[in-house]
C-alpha positions in Angstrom: -0.4 -0.3 -0.4 2.6 2.1 0.7 4.7 1.8 -2.6 1.3 3.0 -4.0 1.5 6.2 -2.4 5.6 6.7 -3.4 6.1 8.9 -6.8 7.4 6.5 -10.0 11.1 6.7 -11.3 11.2 8.4 -14.4 11.0 5.8 -17.4 11.4 3.2 -15.9 7.8 2.7 -13.7 6.7 0.6 -16.2 10.2 -1.5 -17.3 9.5 -4.8 -16.5 13.7 -4.6 -16.8 14.1 -2.5 -14.1 11.7 -4.6 -11.7 13.8 -7.2 -10.0 16.9 -4.6 -8.9 14.6 -1.9 -7.9 12.9 -4.3 -5.3 15.8 -5.7 -4.3 17.4 -2.2 -3.3 14.0 -1.7 -1.5 14.0 -5.0 0.4 18.0 -3.6 0.9 17.1 -0.3 2.5 14.3 -2.2 4.3 16.5 -4.8 6.1 19.2 -2.2 7.0 16.5 0.5 9.1 18.3 1.3 12.1 15.2 0.4 13.7 16.3 -3.5 13.0 19.4 -2.6 15.4 17.4 -2.5 18.1 17.2 -6.1 19.5 20.4 -6.7 19.0 22.3 -4.2 20.4 20.2 -4.9 23.6 21.3 -8.1 23.5 24.6 -7.2 23.0 24.9 -4.8 25.6 23.1 -6.8 28.1 25.6 -9.4 27.6 28.2 -7.3 28.5 26.3 -6.8 31.5 26.2 -10.4 32.5 29.9 -10.7 31.6 31.3 -7.5 33.6 28.7 -7.8 36.5 26.7 -10.8 36.7 23.1 -11.6 37.6 21.1 -8.3 38.2 18.8 -9.2 41.3 18.4 -5.9 43.0 15.1 -4.1 41.7 16.5 -0.6 40.1 18.9 -2.9 38.1 16.4 -5.2 36.9 13.8 -1.9 36.5 16.7 -0.5 34.0 17.0 -3.3 31.7 13.3 -4.1 31.7 13.5 -0.4 30.6 16.0 -0.9 27.6 13.9 -3.9 26.3 10.6 -1.8 26.4 12.6 0.8 24.5 13.5 -1.8 22.4 11.0 -2.9 21.8 9.4 0.4 20.9 11.9 0.9 18.2 11.9 -2.2 16.7 8.2 -2.4 16.3 8.6 1.3 14.3 6.8 3.6 16.3 8.2 7.0 15.7 7.0 7.7 19.6 6.6 4.6 21.2 9.8 5.0 23.3 8.4 8.1 25.5 5.4 6.4 26.2 8.0 3.7 27.6 9.7 6.2 29.5 6.6 7.9 30.7 4.9 5.0 32.1 8.4 3.3 33.4 10.5 6.4 34.7 7.7 7.1 37.7 7.3 3.8 38.7 11.0 3.1 39.0 11.6 6.4 40.7 9.2 4.7 43.2 10.9 1.8 43.8 14.0 3.5 44.0 12.8 5.8 46.7 11.3 2.2 48.3 14.8 0.1 48.0 16.6 4.0 50.1 13.7 3.6 52.3 14.4 0.0 53.2 17.6 0.5 53.9 16.7 3.7 56.7 14.1 1.3 58.0 17.4 -1.1 59.4 18.1 1.9 62.1 14.7 2.3 64.0 14.6 2.4 67.8 12.3 0.1 68.2 14.6 -3.3 69.3 14.7 -6.0 67.1 12.8 -8.9 67.4 12.7 -12.5 67.1 11.3 -14.5 69.7 7.4 -14.6 68.7 8.0 -15.7 64.9 10.8 -18.5 66.3 8.2 -19.5 69.1 5.3 -19.7 66.4 7.9 -21.8 64.4 9.0 -24.1 67.0 5.3 -24.6 67.6 4.6 -25.6 64.3 7.3 -28.3 64.1 6.9 -29.7 67.4 10.0 -28.6 69.4 12.1 -27.6 66.1 11.8 -24.9 63.9 11.2 -26.4 60.1 14.1 -24.4 59.1 16.3 -26.6 61.0 14.3 -29.8 60.3 14.2 -29.5 56.6 18.4 -28.7 56.0 19.1 -31.8 58.6 16.8 -33.8 56.1 17.9 -32.6 52.3 20.8 -29.9 52.9 24.6 -31.4 52.4 26.9 -28.3 52.6 29.3 -28.3 49.7 27.5 -30.1 47.5 24.3 -28.8 45.8 22.0 -31.1 45.1 19.4 -30.5 41.8 16.5 -29.2 44.5 19.2 -26.6 45.9 19.5 -24.9 42.2 15.7 -25.2 41.9 15.4 -23.3 44.9 17.4 -20.7 43.9 15.8 -20.2 40.6 12.6 -20.0 43.2 14.3 -17.6 44.9 15.7 -15.3 42.4 12.6 -15.1 40.8 11.3 -12.6 42.7 13.7 -10.0 41.7 12.0 -9.8 38.3 8.4 -11.7 37.9 6.5 -9.2 38.8 7.9 -6.4 37.0 8.3 -9.3 33.6 4.2 -9.5 34.5 3.8 -5.5 34.5 5.7 -5.3 31.1 3.3 -7.9 29.8 0.4 -6.2 30.7 1.6 -2.4 29.6 1.9 -4.0 26.2 -1.4 -5.9 25.9 -3.4 -4.9 29.0 -2.8 -1.3 30.0 -5.7 -1.2 32.1 -4.4 -4.6 33.4 -1.3 -3.2 34.6 -1.6 0.1 35.9 -4.2 -2.3 38.7 -1.5 -4.9 39.3 1.0 -1.7 39.2 -0.9 0.1 42.3 -1.7 -3.6 44.3 2.1 -4.2 44.0 3.2 -0.6 45.2 0.5 -0.9 48.3 1.8 -4.3 49.2 5.1 -3.4 48.7 5.0 -0.1 50.9 2.8 -1.5 53.6 5.4 -4.2 54.2 7.9 -1.2 54.6 5.8 0.3 57.3 5.7 -2.6 59.3 9.6 -2.9 58.7 9.9 0.3 60.5 7.6 -0.6 63.1 8.5 -4.2 63.9 11.8 -4.7 63.0 12.5 -8.2 62.7 15.1 -11.2 62.2 15.3 -14.0 59.7 16.6 -17.4 60.9 19.8 -17.4 59.6 20.1 -13.8 61.3 18.7 -15.4 64.8 21.1 -18.6 64.3 24.0 -16.3 63.8 22.7 -14.7 67.4 23.2 -18.0 69.1 19.1 -17.9 69.8 18.8 -21.4 67.2 20.8 -24.4 65.7 23.0 -23.2 63.0 21.2 -22.6 59.5 22.7 -22.3 56.3 21.8 -19.1 53.8 21.4 -21.9 51.1 20.6 -19.6 48.4 23.9 -17.3 49.2 26.0 -20.2 49.3 24.7 -21.9 46.8 25.4 -18.9 44.2 29.0 -18.7 45.6 29.6 -22.1 45.1 28.6 -21.9 41.5 31.0 -18.9 41.3 28.8 -17.2 39.2 28.8 -13.3 39.8 25.8 -11.3 41.1 25.2 -7.4 40.3 24.9 -4.9 43.0 22.2 -2.3 43.1 23.2 1.2 40.8 21.3 3.2 43.2 21.7 1.9 46.5 25.9 2.4 46.3 26.5 -1.6 47.5 25.1 -2.3 51.1 24.7 0.4 52.6 20.8 0.6 52.9 20.8 -2.9 52.8 17.9 -4.2 55.8 18.7 -7.7 57.4 15.9 -6.9 59.6 12.9 -6.4 56.8 12.1 -10.6 57.8 8.5 -9.4 58.7 6.7 -9.4 56.7 7.9 -11.8 53.9 7.3 -9.8 50.6 9.0 -12.9 48.9 6.1 -14.9 49.5 3.6 -12.1 49.1 4.3 -10.8 45.4 3.7 -14.9 44.4 0.8 -15.1 46.1 -0.5 -11.4 44.7 -0.1 -12.7 41.2 -2.2 -15.7 42.4 -4.8 -13.7 43.4 -4.8 -11.2 40.2 -4.7 -13.8 37.6 -7.0 -16.2 39.3 -10.0 -15.7 38.0 -9.9 -15.6 34.3 -7.1 -18.5 34.2 -7.4 -22.0 32.7 -6.9 -25.4 35.0 -3.3 -25.6 34.0 -2.7 -21.9 34.5 -4.0 -21.7 38.2 -1.9 -25.4 38.7 0.7 -23.1 38.3 -0.7 -19.9 40.3 -1.3 -21.9 43.3 3.0 -24.0 42.4 4.7 -20.5 42.9 3.3 -19.2 46.5 3.9 -22.7 47.7 7.2 -23.5 46.1 8.4 -20.2 47.2 7.0 -20.8 50.6 9.0 -24.2 50.7 12.4 -21.5 49.2 12.2 -19.4 52.1 12.1 -21.9 55.2 14.3 -24.4 53.7 16.5 -21.9 53.1 16.7 -20.0 55.9 15.5 -16.7 54.6 11.8 -16.3 56.9 9.8 -18.0 59.5 6.5 -19.4 58.7 4.7 -16.7 60.6 7.2 -14.2 58.3 4.9 -15.7 55.1 1.7 -16.2 56.5 1.9 -12.6 57.1 2.9 -12.2 53.9 0.4 -13.8 52.4 -1.7 -12.1 54.4 -0.7 -8.6 53.5 -1.5 -9.7 50.0 -5.1 -11.2 50.4 -5.6 -7.4 52.7 -4.3 -5.2 49.6 -6.0 -7.8 47.0 -9.6 -7.2 48.6 -9.5 -3.9 49.9 -7.8 -1.8 47.1 -9.1 -4.3 44.6 -12.8 -3.2 45.5 -12.0 0.5 45.9 -10.5 0.0 42.0 -13.8 -1.2 41.2 -15.9 1.3 42.3 -13.6 3.9 41.1 -13.6 2.1 37.5 -17.4 1.5 37.8 -17.7 5.3 38.1 -16.0 6.5 35.6 -17.4 3.9 33.7 -20.6 5.4 34.5 -19.6 9.3 33.7 -19.0 8.5 30.6 -22.4 6.2 29.5 -23.7 9.4 31.1 -21.5 11.6 29.2 -21.9 9.8 25.4 -25.9 9.2 26.5 -25.8 13.1 27.0 -24.0 13.9 23.2 -26.3 11.6 21.7 -29.6 13.2 23.3 -28.3 16.5 21.9 -28.0 15.2 18.7 -31.5 13.6 18.2 -33.2 17.0 19.9 -31.5 19.2 16.6 -34.1 18.1 14.1 -36.5 19.4 16.6 -36.9 16.5 19.1 -36.7 17.7 22.4 -38.4 14.3 23.6 -35.1 12.5 22.4 -33.2 14.3 24.4 -35.2 14.4 27.7 -35.2 10.7 27.4 -31.4 10.6 27.0 -30.8 12.6 30.0 -33.2 10.3 32.3 -31.4 7.4 31.0 -27.9 8.5 31.8 -29.8 9.9 35.5 -30.7 6.4 35.3 -27.0 4.1 34.6 -25.3 6.8 37.1 -28.0 5.3 39.8 -27.0 1.5 38.9 
């Protein structure tokens, strides 16, 4: 279709002998279009980063690469201003997550004492005298000899740093309203967790064991990654471990996010998708307990936060969407009533206005 809009070349438009070279030349120019270099350049940059710095796992680093991937996709698709939409929607999100990362680090320096007794007591009760972290590591873990399920636990644990962001990126491309809704739920759970970290600083199992309050345990994820020799990239903005918070264990956001994804997609999911949605929170819970990252009660609290935010904020978002839909219906009904009334039919205007009011009352 675009060829029909191009001017014909003088003396060659109707010359069959010129069709082949002309078409080949146009195809060559299309092949060499700069937009087609977007993905190869992104792949080269990401490969260079992995080689020099290792796997990114901090939120801000993951966000940087995610935004770069979306920009590459927008450029590759040929849209002139698509990359501006990426920056418009994602840079503010990255700024909020970066602010959370900084605040989370400052939350480690609260005036309240760090707690471990309630979590440890509940875990010992659930484990009939011993925590499930100690039991599972005694049964399954061999120091210095990682098993296949240890590597699987590492994969599940590390998914926390990019799973939600990848889902948000897909929704941004395919279902923008879903992107906005999940983003609101994600941020609400995140900052609810941060508020709890400030008010109730809590030790994880590995730190509780280091302080001598329970038998020695191993941070399996860190241990397996160290054995593999695979480097891991630190945070770009958090300046190393300056803003790390080792006492941000209650609630477990590692547990909250998989539960939030399960609740978000459950209603419209098929049978096998629901199996995955149910398996992910359970696999993450097992990994966190087995890996000495969280007590069981931390995980239950994370699930409770996800359910509460999904229900309360979800209902608020539904009511807001309903009000917007009713307002749009009323506006469109009013416009159609005015158009119908122009020939002199005042009854059409009255009827349309009444219909809009009835819509608002529903």
